[in-house]
Backbone as a printed PyTorch tensor [residue, N CA C, xyz], in Angstrom:
tensor([[[-44.3850, 127.8980, -13.0100],
         [-45.1600, 128.3720, -11.8670],
         [-46.5530, 127.7400, -11.8520]],

        [[-47.1700, 127.6530, -13.0290],
         [-48.5080, 127.0740, -13.0980],
         [-48.5140, 125.6200, -12.6310]],

        [[-47.4860, 124.8660, -12.9990],
         [-47.4140, 123.4580, -12.5940],
         [-47.3210, 123.3370, -11.0780]],

        [[-46.5630, 124.2130, -10.4550],
         [-46.4280, 124.2050,  -8.9960],
         [-47.7800, 124.4530,  -8.3320]],

        [[-48.4990, 125.4690,  -8.7990],
         [-49.8030, 125.7670,  -8.1990],
         [-50.8380, 124.7040,  -8.5410]],

        [[-50.7160, 124.0950,  -9.6930],
         [-51.5800, 122.9710, -10.0220],
         [-51.3880, 121.8550,  -8.9990]],

        [[-50.1260, 121.5750,  -8.6520],
         [-49.8230, 120.5460,  -7.6420],
         [-50.3620, 120.9410,  -6.2670]],

        [[-50.1770, 122.1940,  -5.8790],
         [-50.6970, 122.6750,  -4.5860],
         [-52.2120, 122.5080,  -4.5220]],

        [[-52.8950, 122.9220,  -5.5830],
         [-54.3580, 122.8540,  -5.5970],
         [-54.8550, 121.4180,  -5.6360]],

        [[-54.1310, 120.5530,  -6.3490],
         [-54.4940, 119.1370,  -6.3770],
         [-54.3420, 118.5230,  -4.9820]],

        [[-53.2230, 118.8480,  -4.3190],
         [-53.0190, 118.3540,  -2.9520],
         [-54.1380, 118.8510,  -2.0350]],

        [[-54.4440, 120.1320,  -2.1180],
         [-55.4790, 120.7230,  -1.2690],
         [-56.8170, 120.0110,  -1.4790]],

        [[-57.1640, 119.7760,  -2.7310],
         [-58.4060, 119.0860,  -3.0600],
         [-58.4100, 117.6740,  -2.4810]],

        [[-57.3170, 116.9460,  -2.7030],
         [-57.2150, 115.5670,  -2.2140],
         [-57.3030, 115.5150,  -0.6810]],

        [[-56.5700, 116.4000,  -0.0070],
         [-56.6040, 116.4270,   1.4650],
         [-58.0130, 116.7450,   1.9570]],

        [[-58.6680, 117.7060,   1.3220],
         [-60.0490, 118.0280,   1.7120],
         [-60.9580, 116.8260,   1.5360]],

        [[-60.7890, 116.0960,   0.4190],
         [-61.6470, 114.9390,   0.1790],
         [-61.4300, 113.8500,   1.2390]],

        [[-60.2000, 113.6940,   1.7060],
         [-59.9480, 112.7370,   2.7850],
         [-60.7160, 113.1300,   4.0420]],

        [[-60.7680, 114.4300,   4.3310],
         [-61.5110, 114.8940,   5.4990],
         [-63.0150, 114.7360,   5.2890]],

        [[-63.4850, 114.9610,   4.0660],
         [-64.9030, 114.7390,   3.7700],
         [-65.2710, 113.2980,   4.1250]],

        [[-64.4010, 112.3480,   3.7740],
         [-64.6570, 110.9370,   4.0900],
         [-64.7440, 110.7040,   5.5890]],

        [[-63.9460, 111.4430,   6.3660],
         [-64.0280, 111.3070,   7.8270],
         [-65.3900, 111.7390,   8.3400]],

        [[-65.9050, 112.8070,   7.7670],
         [-67.2390, 113.2580,   8.1820],
         [-68.3040, 112.2710,   7.7440]],

        [[-68.2150, 111.7830,   6.5260],
         [-69.2590, 110.9210,   5.9720],
         [-69.1220, 109.4880,   6.4650]],

        [[-67.9400, 108.8760,   6.2810],
         [-67.7590, 107.4580,   6.6080],
         [-67.5850, 107.2010,   8.1010]],

        [[-66.7960, 108.0470,   8.7660],
         [-66.5540, 107.8530,  10.1940],
         [-67.6340, 108.5050,  11.0470]],

        [[-68.5320, 109.2080,  10.3870],
         [-69.6310, 109.8940,  11.0600],
         [-69.1450, 110.8610,  12.1210]],

        [[-68.0260, 111.5260,  11.8400],
         [-67.5510, 112.5970,  12.7180],
         [-68.4860, 113.7770,  12.5320]],

        [[-69.2160, 114.1410,  13.5840],
         [-70.2410, 115.1770,  13.4790],
         [-70.0750, 116.2800,  14.5310]],

        [[-68.8480, 116.4580,  15.0100],
         [-68.5950, 117.5000,  16.0080],
         [-68.8960, 118.8570,  15.3940]],

        [[-69.7330, 119.6360,  16.0740],
         [-70.1970, 120.9120,  15.5380],
         [-69.0530, 121.8500,  15.1490]],

        [[-68.0400, 121.9260,  15.9930],
         [-66.9150, 122.8130,  15.6910],
         [-66.1530, 122.3370,  14.4530]],

        [[-66.0290, 121.0280,  14.2680],
         [-65.3760, 120.4760,  13.0940],
         [-66.1490, 120.7910,  11.8220]],

        [[-67.4590, 120.6770,  11.8790],
         [-68.3060, 121.0040,  10.7280],
         [-68.1780, 122.4910,  10.3990]],

        [[-68.1680, 123.3180,  11.4400],
         [-68.0170, 124.7660,  11.2360],
         [-66.6630, 125.0920,  10.5920]],

        [[-65.5940, 124.4800,  11.0770],
         [-64.2630, 124.7490,  10.5300],
         [-64.1240, 124.2520,   9.0970]],

        [[-64.6420, 123.0550,   8.8120],
         [-64.5240, 122.5500,   7.4480],
         [-65.3880, 123.3740,   6.5000]],

        [[-66.5530, 123.7820,   6.9410],
         [-67.3880, 124.6770,   6.1290],
         [-66.6230, 125.9650,   5.8320]],

        [[-65.9240, 126.4810,   6.8320],
         [-65.1330, 127.6970,   6.6640],
         [-64.0240, 127.5020,   5.6200]],

        [[-63.3880, 126.3450,   5.6300],
         [-62.3320, 126.0480,   4.6490],
         [-62.8800, 126.1630,   3.2300]],

        [[-63.9710, 125.4750,   2.9640],
         [-64.4980, 125.4580,   1.5950],
         [-65.1830, 126.7790,   1.2400]],

        [[-65.7610, 127.4560,   2.2200],
         [-66.3620, 128.7650,   1.9530],
         [-65.3020, 129.7950,   1.5980]],

        [[-64.2090, 129.8110,   2.3550],
         [-63.1420, 130.7820,   2.1020],
         [-62.5560, 130.5610,   0.7070]],

        [[-62.3430, 129.3110,   0.3280],
         [-61.8260, 129.0050,  -1.0100],
         [-62.7930, 129.5560,  -2.0600]],

        [[-64.0710, 129.3050,  -1.8770],
         [-65.1040, 129.7970,  -2.7910],
         [-65.0770, 131.3300,  -2.8790]],

        [[-64.9490, 131.9910,  -1.7530],
         [-64.9420, 133.4610,  -1.7150],
         [-63.7390, 134.0160,  -2.4620]],

        [[-62.5670, 133.3930,  -2.2850],
         [-61.3790, 133.8460,  -3.0110],
         [-61.5670, 133.6880,  -4.5130]],

        [[-62.1600, 132.5870,  -4.9440],
         [-62.4290, 132.4020,  -6.3660],
         [-63.3800, 133.4750,  -6.8870]],

        [[-64.4020, 133.7850,  -6.1100],
         [-65.3460, 134.8340,  -6.5020],
         [-64.6330, 136.1810,  -6.6270]],

        [[-63.7110, 136.4620,  -5.7260],
         [-62.9610, 137.7210,  -5.8040],
         [-62.1300, 137.7820,  -7.0800]],

        [[-61.4430, 136.6940,  -7.3980],
         [-60.6310, 136.6630,  -8.6180],
         [-61.5150, 136.8860,  -9.8450]],

        [[-62.6980, 136.2810,  -9.8400],
         [-63.6210, 136.3740, -10.9780],
         [-64.5230, 137.6050, -10.9410]],

        [[-64.3630, 138.4520,  -9.9250],
         [-65.1930, 139.6560,  -9.7600],
         [-66.6720, 139.2940,  -9.7030]],

        [[-66.9730, 138.2710,  -8.9120],
         [-68.3430, 137.8040,  -8.7370],
         [-68.7500, 137.9360,  -7.2660]],

        [[-70.0260, 137.8470,  -7.0200],
         [-70.5460, 137.8420,  -5.6620],
         [-70.5420, 136.4060,  -5.1560]],

        [[-69.8910, 136.1500,  -4.0090],
         [-69.8600, 134.7690,  -3.5020],
         [-71.2450, 134.2830,  -3.0880]],

        [[-71.4430, 132.9840,  -3.2120],
         [-72.7110, 132.3660,  -2.8150],
         [-72.7550, 132.0610,  -1.3290]],

        [[-71.5690, 131.9450,  -0.7030],
         [-71.4920, 131.5160,   0.6910],
         [-70.8780, 132.6020,   1.5620]],

        [[-71.3110, 132.6300,   2.7950],
         [-70.7180, 133.4920,   3.8130],
         [-69.4910, 132.7810,   4.3800]],

        [[-68.4960, 133.5350,   4.7810],
         [-67.2350, 132.9460,   5.2350],
         [-67.4250, 131.9560,   6.3960]],

        [[-68.3840, 132.2010,   7.2740],
         [-68.6260, 131.2940,   8.3980],
         [-69.9660, 130.5600,   8.2760]],

        [[-70.5390, 130.5280,   7.0610],
         [-71.7770, 129.7710,   6.8530],
         [-71.5260, 128.2770,   7.0420]],

        [[-72.5370, 127.5840,   7.4930],
         [-72.4170, 126.1490,   7.7770],
         [-73.0580, 125.3470,   6.6440]],

        [[-72.3200, 124.3610,   6.1590],
         [-72.8470, 123.4300,   5.1560],
         [-73.2820, 122.1440,   5.8500]],

        [[-74.2140, 121.4380,   5.2300],
         [-74.5200, 120.0950,   5.7020],
         [-73.3870, 119.2000,   5.2170]],

        [[-73.0640, 118.2010,   5.9780],
         [-71.9300, 117.3240,   5.6810],
         [-72.0260, 116.7410,   4.2650]],

        [[-73.2280, 116.3840,   3.8460],
         [-73.3940, 115.7600,   2.5350],
         [-73.0870, 116.7010,   1.3720]],

        [[-72.9590, 118.0010,   1.6310],
         [-72.6240, 118.9470,   0.5530],
         [-71.1300, 119.2640,   0.5040]],

        [[-70.3610, 118.8130,   1.4880],
         [-68.9280, 119.1180,   1.5360],
         [-68.2080, 118.7300,   0.2440]],

        [[-68.4350, 117.5060,  -0.2010],
         [-67.7240, 117.0020,  -1.3710],
         [-68.0570, 117.8130,  -2.6170]],

        [[-69.3250, 118.1320,  -2.8060],
         [-69.7540, 118.8860,  -3.9850],
         [-69.1120, 120.2730,  -4.0180]],

        [[-69.1010, 120.9730,  -2.8900],
         [-68.5110, 122.3090,  -2.8360],
         [-67.0010, 122.2190,  -3.0550]],

        [[-66.3530, 121.2370,  -2.4230],
         [-64.9180, 121.0620,  -2.5990],
         [-64.5790, 120.7640,  -4.0630]],

        [[-65.3490, 119.9030,  -4.7110],
         [-65.1260, 119.5680,  -6.1250],
         [-65.2720, 120.8060,  -7.0040]],

        [[-66.2900, 121.5890,  -6.7460],
         [-66.5150, 122.8020,  -7.5520],
         [-65.3900, 123.8140,  -7.3250]],

        [[-64.9460, 123.9740,  -6.0930],
         [-63.8130, 124.8690,  -5.8200],
         [-62.5770, 124.4290,  -6.6010]],

        [[-62.3060, 123.1430,  -6.5870],
         [-61.1350, 122.6160,  -7.2950],
         [-61.2760, 122.8310,  -8.8040]],

        [[-62.4330, 122.4920,  -9.3360],
         [-62.6750, 122.6410, -10.7720],
         [-62.4720, 124.0970, -11.2070]],

        [[-63.0470, 125.0170, -10.4510],
         [-62.9090, 126.4320, -10.7950],
         [-61.4730, 126.9180, -10.6170]],

        [[-60.7760, 126.4090,  -9.6180],
         [-59.3820, 126.8070,  -9.3950],
         [-58.5070, 126.3930, -10.5690]],

        [[-58.6670, 125.1580, -11.0240],
         [-57.8660, 124.6560, -12.1440],
         [-58.2200, 125.4210, -13.4190]],

        [[-59.4930, 125.6890, -13.6130],
         [-59.9240, 126.4670, -14.7790],
         [-59.2800, 127.8550, -14.7550]],

        [[-59.2860, 128.4950, -13.6080],
         [-58.6510, 129.8110, -13.4650],
         [-57.1590, 129.7380, -13.7140]],

        [[-56.5400, 128.7240, -13.1660],
         [-55.1020, 128.5500, -13.3210],
         [-54.7310, 128.3940, -14.8000]],

        [[-55.5390, 127.6550, -15.5320],
         [-55.2850, 127.4620, -16.9620],
         [-55.5040, 128.7540, -17.7450]],

        [[-56.4710, 129.5410, -17.3110],
         [-56.8160, 130.7840, -18.0010],
         [-55.8260, 131.9070, -17.6760]],

        [[-55.3190, 131.9060, -16.4630],
         [-54.4720, 132.9990, -15.9690],
         [-53.0820, 132.9210, -16.5810]],

        [[-52.7530, 133.8800, -17.4050],
         [-51.4330, 133.9100, -18.0480],
         [-50.3600, 134.4030, -17.0860]],

        [[-50.7160, 135.3600, -16.2490],
         [-49.7490, 135.9940, -15.3590],
         [-50.1880, 135.8000, -13.9090]],

        [[-49.4820, 134.9320, -13.1960],
         [-49.8260, 134.6760, -11.7950],
         [-49.5990, 135.9180, -10.9310]],

        [[-48.9030, 136.9010, -11.4660],
         [-48.6650, 138.1400, -10.7370],
         [-49.7400, 139.1830, -10.9540]],

        [[-50.7410, 138.8730, -11.7930],
         [-51.7860, 139.8680, -12.0270],
         [-52.5200, 140.1620, -10.7260]],

        [[-52.9030, 141.4040, -10.5640],
         [-53.4630, 141.9090,  -9.2990],
         [-54.9830, 141.8300,  -9.3130]],

        [[-55.5200, 141.3660,  -8.1940],
         [-56.9630, 141.3060,  -7.9730],
         [-57.2960, 142.3140,  -6.8860]],

        [[-58.1760, 143.2440,  -7.2000],
         [-58.6590, 144.2060,  -6.2030],
         [-59.9890, 143.7000,  -5.6730]],

        [[-60.1610, 143.7790,  -4.3570],
         [-61.3590, 143.2430,  -3.7240],
         [-61.5900, 143.9410,  -2.4020]],

        [[-62.7630, 143.7140,  -1.8520],
         [-63.0820, 144.1560,  -0.4970],
         [-63.2440, 142.9200,   0.3600]],

        [[-62.7090, 142.9820,   1.5810],
         [-62.8720, 141.8300,   2.4620],
         [-64.2910, 141.8180,   3.0290]],

        [[-64.5640, 140.8790,   3.9160],
         [-65.9240, 140.7330,   4.4480],
         [-66.3500, 141.9170,   5.3120]],

        [[-65.3930, 142.7630,   5.7090],
         [-65.7060, 143.9740,   6.4820],
         [-65.7480, 145.2260,   5.6030]],

        [[-65.5890, 145.0290,   4.2810],
         [-65.6480, 146.1430,   3.3530],
         [-64.3310, 146.8820,   3.1520]],

        [[-63.2440, 146.3940,   3.7590],
         [-61.9380, 147.0380,   3.5890],
         [-61.3590, 146.6420,   2.2270]],

        [[-60.7680, 147.6090,   1.5220],
         [-60.2130, 147.3830,   0.1840],
         [-58.7940, 146.8270,   0.2870]],

        [[-58.5110, 145.8290,  -0.5610],
         [-57.1900, 145.1980,  -0.6250],
         [-56.8800, 144.8490,  -2.0640]],

        [[-55.6430, 144.4820,  -2.2760],
         [-55.2410, 143.9190,  -3.5670],
         [-54.1320, 142.9060,  -3.3370]],

        [[-54.2200, 141.8050,  -4.0550],
         [-53.2260, 140.7340,  -3.9980],
         [-53.0940, 140.1320,  -5.3830]],

        [[-51.9560, 139.5120,  -5.6210],
         [-51.7660, 138.8120,  -6.8890],
         [-52.5010, 137.4700,  -6.8350]],

        [[-52.7760, 136.9420,  -8.0030],
         [-53.4060, 135.6250,  -8.0900],
         [-52.5250, 134.5960,  -7.3890]],

        [[-51.2330, 134.7000,  -7.5680],
         [-50.2960, 133.7940,  -6.9080],
         [-50.4420, 133.8620,  -5.3910]],

        [[-50.4990, 135.0560,  -4.8430],
         [-50.6560, 135.2090,  -3.3920],
         [-51.9840, 134.6300,  -2.9170]],

        [[-53.0190, 134.8170,  -3.7130],
         [-54.3420, 134.3110,  -3.3280],
         [-54.3420, 132.7860,  -3.2960]],

        [[-53.8170, 132.1540,  -4.3490],
         [-53.7920, 130.6880,  -4.3590],
         [-52.9210, 130.1390,  -3.2290]],

        [[-51.8130, 130.8040,  -2.9510],
         [-50.9510, 130.3530,  -1.8450],
         [-51.7010, 130.4600,  -0.5140]],

        [[-52.4330, 131.5640,  -0.3500],
         [-53.2100, 131.7440,   0.8780],
         [-54.3020, 130.6750,   1.0000]],

        [[-54.9790, 130.3820,  -0.0880],
         [-56.0520, 129.3670,  -0.0610],
         [-55.5030, 128.0380,   0.4520]],

        [[-54.3570, 127.6230,  -0.0850],
         [-53.7710, 126.3390,   0.3090],
         [-53.3110, 126.3800,   1.7650]],

        [[-52.6110, 127.4280,   2.1560],
         [-52.1420, 127.5360,   3.5470],
         [-53.2890, 127.6380,   4.5360]],

        [[-54.2940, 128.4200,   4.2040],
         [-55.4740, 128.5830,   5.0680],
         [-56.1670, 127.2410,   5.2770]],

        [[-56.3300, 126.4990,   4.1780],
         [-56.9800, 125.1920,   4.2660],
         [-56.1750, 124.2300,   5.1380]],

        [[-54.8610, 124.2140,   4.9390],
         [-53.9940, 123.3310,   5.7190],
         [-54.0840, 123.6540,   7.2070]],

        [[-54.0540, 124.9250,   7.5260],
         [-54.1400, 125.3680,   8.9230],
         [-55.4230, 124.8490,   9.5810]],

        [[-56.5500, 125.0740,   8.9180],
         [-57.8200, 124.6690,   9.5290],
         [-58.0340, 123.1600,   9.4840]],

        [[-57.4830, 122.4660,   8.4670],
         [-57.5700, 120.9950,   8.4910],
         [-56.8340, 120.4470,   9.7040]],

        [[-55.7330, 121.0970,  10.0760],
         [-55.0160, 120.6850,  11.2920],
         [-55.8960, 120.8030,  12.5180]],

        [[-56.6730, 121.8720,  12.5890],
         [-57.5920, 122.0380,  13.7140],
         [-58.6740, 120.9590,  13.6990]],

        [[-59.1850, 120.6530,  12.5170],
         [-60.2090, 119.6080,  12.4080],
         [-59.6070, 118.2560,  12.7750]],

        [[-58.3710, 118.0020,  12.3570],
         [-57.6970, 116.7420,  12.6950],
         [-57.5990, 116.5730,  14.2090]],

        [[-57.2640, 117.6470,  14.9010],
         [-57.1870, 117.5860,  16.3610],
         [-58.5540, 117.2300,  16.9560]],

        [[-59.6100, 117.8450,  16.4370],
         [-60.9560, 117.5570,  16.9350],
         [-61.3510, 116.1050,  16.6560]],

        [[-60.9720, 115.5970,  15.4930],
         [-61.2740, 114.1940,  15.1630],
         [-60.5630, 113.2780,  16.1530]],

        [[-59.2990, 113.5520,  16.3980],
         [-58.5120, 112.7390,  17.3360],
         [-59.1170, 112.8070,  18.7440]],

        [[-59.5100, 113.9990,  19.1710],
         [-60.1040, 114.1610,  20.5020],
         [-61.4300, 113.4260,  20.6360]],

        [[-62.1030, 113.1770,  19.4960],
         [-63.3790, 112.4490,  19.5400],
         [-63.1650, 110.9360,  19.5840]],

        [[-61.8760, 110.5110,  19.5220],
         [-61.5720, 109.0850,  19.5950],
         [-61.3930, 108.4270,  18.2380]],

        [[-61.4480, 109.2080,  17.1690],
         [-61.2570, 108.6770,  15.8190],
         [-59.8620, 109.0400,  15.3290]],

        [[-59.4460, 108.4130,  14.2520],
         [-58.1420, 108.7010,  13.6610],
         [-58.3410, 109.6530,  12.4900]],

        [[-57.6920, 110.8080,  12.5140],
         [-57.8410, 111.7420,  11.3840],
         [-57.1310, 111.2090,  10.1470]],

        [[-57.5060, 111.7260,   8.9790],
         [-56.8690, 111.2830,   7.7360],
         [-55.3870, 111.6450,   7.7170]],

        [[-54.6250, 110.8380,   7.0230],
         [-53.1930, 111.1170,   6.8190],
         [-53.0640, 111.9300,   5.5320]],

        [[-52.6040, 113.1570,   5.6700],
         [-52.4820, 114.0120,   4.4900],
         [-51.0270, 114.3370,   4.2230]]])
Protein backbone atom coordinates (compact mmCIF):
# COMPACT_ATOMS: atom_id res chain seq x y z
CA UNK A 1 0.00 0.00 0.00
CA UNK A 2 2.80 2.41 0.86
CA UNK A 3 4.45 1.89 -2.54
CA UNK A 4 1.18 2.71 -4.30
CA UNK A 5 0.75 5.97 -2.37
CA UNK A 6 4.40 6.80 -2.87
CA UNK A 7 3.77 6.53 -6.63
CA UNK A 8 0.59 8.65 -6.39
CA UNK A 9 2.39 11.36 -4.42
CA UNK A 10 5.39 11.31 -6.76
CA UNK A 11 3.07 11.71 -9.76
CA UNK A 12 1.20 14.54 -8.03
CA UNK A 13 4.47 16.33 -7.26
CA UNK A 14 5.78 15.88 -10.81
CA UNK A 15 2.51 17.07 -12.40
CA UNK A 16 2.45 20.12 -10.11
CA UNK A 17 6.04 20.95 -11.05
CA UNK A 18 5.13 20.83 -14.75
CA UNK A 19 2.40 23.39 -14.06
CA UNK A 20 4.81 25.53 -12.04
CA UNK A 21 6.98 25.68 -15.19
CA UNK A 22 3.98 26.90 -17.19
CA UNK A 23 3.55 29.78 -14.78
CA UNK A 24 7.25 30.61 -14.63
CA UNK A 25 8.57 29.79 -18.13
CA UNK A 26 5.46 30.44 -20.22
CA UNK A 27 4.57 33.44 -18.08
CA UNK A 28 0.99 32.27 -17.67
CA UNK A 29 -0.31 34.85 -15.19
CA UNK A 30 -4.09 34.50 -15.40
CA UNK A 31 -5.45 35.49 -12.00
CA UNK A 32 -7.89 32.59 -11.79
CA UNK A 33 -5.12 30.12 -12.67
CA UNK A 34 -2.87 31.52 -9.94
CA UNK A 35 -5.76 31.31 -7.47
CA UNK A 36 -6.52 27.69 -8.40
CA UNK A 37 -2.90 26.55 -8.28
CA UNK A 38 -2.43 28.31 -4.94
CA UNK A 39 -5.51 26.43 -3.74
CA UNK A 40 -4.00 23.10 -4.86
CA UNK A 41 -0.81 23.55 -2.86
CA UNK A 42 -2.58 25.18 0.10
CA UNK A 43 -5.07 22.32 0.42
CA UNK A 44 -2.23 19.77 0.33
CA UNK A 45 -0.44 21.74 3.05
CA UNK A 46 -3.61 21.92 5.18
CA UNK A 47 -4.17 18.16 4.94
CA UNK A 48 -0.59 17.54 6.06
CA UNK A 49 -1.10 19.90 9.00
CA UNK A 50 -4.25 17.99 9.97
CA UNK A 51 -2.42 14.65 9.90
CA UNK A 52 0.38 16.15 12.03
CA UNK A 53 -2.06 17.93 14.39
CA UNK A 54 -0.50 21.28 13.53
CA UNK A 55 -1.88 24.69 12.63
CA UNK A 56 -1.59 25.29 8.88
CA UNK A 57 0.46 28.25 7.67
CA UNK A 58 -1.79 28.91 4.67
CA UNK A 59 -5.46 29.63 4.18
CA UNK A 60 -7.24 27.30 1.76
CA UNK A 61 -7.86 30.12 -0.74
CA UNK A 62 -4.76 32.22 0.05
CA UNK A 63 -2.82 33.42 -2.98
CA UNK A 64 0.88 32.68 -3.44
CA UNK A 65 3.23 34.59 -5.69
CA UNK A 66 4.18 32.46 -8.68
CA UNK A 67 7.84 32.31 -7.62
CA UNK A 68 6.86 30.51 -4.38
CA UNK A 69 4.84 27.74 -6.09
CA UNK A 70 7.79 25.41 -6.51
CA UNK A 71 9.03 25.82 -2.93
CA UNK A 72 5.60 25.10 -1.41
CA UNK A 73 5.05 22.14 -3.74
CA UNK A 74 8.50 20.71 -2.86
CA UNK A 75 7.83 21.06 0.87
CA UNK A 76 4.40 19.42 0.53
CA UNK A 77 5.98 16.49 -1.30
CA UNK A 78 8.85 16.16 1.18
CA UNK A 79 6.48 16.15 4.14
CA UNK A 80 4.10 13.72 2.42
CA UNK A 81 6.86 11.18 1.78
CA UNK A 82 8.17 11.62 5.32
CA UNK A 83 4.67 10.96 6.69
CA UNK A 84 4.21 7.99 4.41
CA UNK A 85 7.46 6.46 5.66
CA UNK A 86 6.52 7.12 9.28
CA UNK A 87 2.91 5.92 9.02
CA UNK A 88 2.72 2.22 9.79
CA UNK A 89 -1.04 1.92 9.30
CA UNK A 90 -2.58 3.78 6.37
CA UNK A 91 -5.95 3.08 8.01
CA UNK A 92 -5.14 5.10 11.12
CA UNK A 93 -7.77 7.77 11.75
CA UNK A 94 -7.11 11.50 11.78
CA UNK A 95 -9.63 13.68 13.60
CA UNK A 96 -9.80 17.29 12.45
CA UNK A 97 -12.01 20.30 11.97
CA UNK A 98 -12.59 21.67 8.50
CA UNK A 99 -12.21 25.35 7.64
CA UNK A 100 -15.78 25.96 8.90
CA UNK A 101 -15.07 24.29 12.25
CA UNK A 102 -17.06 21.11 11.50
CA UNK A 103 -15.54 17.94 13.03
CA UNK A 104 -14.58 15.03 10.77
CA UNK A 105 -12.39 11.98 10.74
CA UNK A 106 -10.70 10.18 7.85
CA UNK A 107 -7.97 7.61 7.48
CA UNK A 108 -4.53 8.64 6.30
CA UNK A 109 -5.19 6.59 3.17
CA UNK A 110 -8.38 8.52 2.44
CA UNK A 111 -6.61 11.82 3.01
CA UNK A 112 -3.73 11.04 0.64
CA UNK A 113 -6.18 9.78 -1.99
CA UNK A 114 -8.19 12.99 -1.65
CA UNK A 115 -5.05 15.16 -1.94
CA UNK A 116 -4.10 13.50 -5.24
CA UNK A 117 -7.63 13.57 -6.68
CA UNK A 118 -8.23 17.16 -5.56
CA UNK A 119 -4.98 18.28 -7.16
CA UNK A 120 -5.76 16.46 -10.42
CA UNK A 121 -9.22 18.02 -10.59
CA UNK A 122 -7.94 21.57 -10.17
CA UNK A 123 -4.93 21.05 -12.47
CA UNK A 124 -7.50 20.18 -15.14
CA UNK A 125 -9.16 23.53 -14.55
CA UNK A 126 -5.82 25.32 -14.75
CA UNK A 127 -4.99 23.41 -17.96
CA UNK A 128 -8.21 24.69 -19.52
CA UNK A 129 -7.32 28.26 -18.54
CA UNK A 130 -3.82 27.87 -20.00
CA UNK A 131 -5.28 26.58 -23.27
CA UNK A 132 -7.83 29.42 -23.38
CA UNK A 133 -4.96 31.91 -23.00
CA UNK A 134 -3.42 30.54 -26.21
CA UNK A 135 -0.68 28.47 -24.55
CA UNK A 136 -0.27 24.70 -24.43
CA UNK A 137 -0.80 23.18 -20.98
CA UNK A 138 1.66 20.60 -19.66
CA UNK A 139 1.17 16.95 -20.56
CA UNK A 140 0.63 15.05 -17.33
